Structures are given as C-alpha cells and as structure tokens.
C-alpha positions in Angstrom: 105.4 94.8 141.6 106.0 97.1 138.7 103.0 98.2 136.7 103.1 99.5 133.2 101.8 103.1 133.6 100.1 104.8 130.7 100.5 108.6 130.8 96.9 109.0 129.6 95.7 107.3 132.7 94.0 109.3 135.5 95.1 108.9 139.1 92.2 108.5 141.5 92.4 108.7 145.3 90.9 105.7 147.0 87.6 106.5 148.8 88.9 104.9 152.0 92.2 106.8 152.2 92.8 109.4 154.8 95.1 112.3 153.8 96.7 114.1 156.7 99.2 116.9 156.4 101.7 117.2 159.3 104.1 120.3 159.0 106.2 119.6 155.9 105.0 116.1 155.4 101.8 114.3 154.4 100.6 110.8 155.2 98.2 108.8 153.1 96.5 106.0 155.1 94.3 103.3 153.6 91.8 102.7 156.3 90.8 99.3 154.9 94.2 97.6 155.1 96.3 100.1 157.2 98.8 100.6 154.4 100.3 104.1 154.5 102.6 106.2 152.4 104.5 109.3 153.5 105.3 112.2 151.3 107.4 115.3 151.7 106.0 118.7 150.7 107.1 118.2 147.0 105.7 114.7 146.9 102.4 116.0 148.4 102.3 118.8 145.7 102.9 116.1 143.0 100.1 113.9 144.6 97.6 116.7 144.6 98.4 117.7 141.0 98.0 114.0 140.0 94.6 113.5 141.6 93.3 116.9 140.4 94.3 116.4 136.7 92.5 114.5 134.0 95.7 112.5 133.2 99.2 111.8 134.3 100.4 113.6 131.1 98.4 116.7 132.0 99.8 116.7 135.6 103.4 116.3 134.3 103.0 119.3 131.9 101.7 121.5 134.7 104.3 120.3 137.2 107.1 120.8 134.7 105.9 124.4 134.3 105.5 124.9 138.1 109.0 123.6 138.9 110.7 124.7 135.7 112.2 121.2 135.0 112.5 118.9 132.0 109.1 117.2 131.5 110.7 113.8 130.6 112.7 113.7 133.8 109.6 114.8 135.8 107.5 112.1 134.2 110.0 109.4 135.4 109.7 110.9 138.9 105.9 110.8 138.7 106.0 107.2 137.5 108.2 106.2 140.5 105.8 108.1 142.8 102.7 106.4 141.3 104.4 103.0 141.6 104.8 103.5 145.3 101.3 104.9 145.8 99.9 101.9 143.9 101.9 99.4 146.0 100.5 101.1 149.2 97.0 100.9 147.7 96.2 104.5 148.3 95.4 105.3 144.6 94.1 103.6 141.6 94.5 104.3 137.9 91.6 104.6 135.4 
C-alpha cells in the first residue's frame, strides 16, 4: 500500500509502540496489533532523526550532513523506510 508522502509531514511514533534496541538492531513493536518492524543501526538512526525532527525534509537535511550523502538519494531511502514503518503501523504522519 503505497502512500504519497509529503516531505513537509512530520513522523510521529505511535503511543502504543515499544522500541527495543538489541545489539546492532532495533525492533519496533505495535502492542495493539503485534505488528513489528526491525531496523539495523543505520535504520534506527534514521528512525530516531525522523521522529525527533519537525518534518521529513528537516530530517533528510540533517541526515545528509551526518552521512555526507546526496540529499535527494537519502530522501528516497527515507521514503522507503517510512512506507515500511507505515505498513507496520508503528508510525503516523501529521
């Protein structure tokens, strides 16, 4: 289920989602429906930057600086990540 993602949107962690870091991975578990999403250390860093930023665009600018990568390429990676997180129902967009 592809959703049109606006870069001005803000990523919000669901209230009923447990975030558990395990070594170099992280698991996000929706306690209401038992959907989960696994992230590696980079994915977890992206997730944290997304939920701490005021918009996806702000997060992409900061992450592009952090990782010294092309922002347009990084935005596509973020959109793919957000799609998966939305499908697992562990985030919402506002």
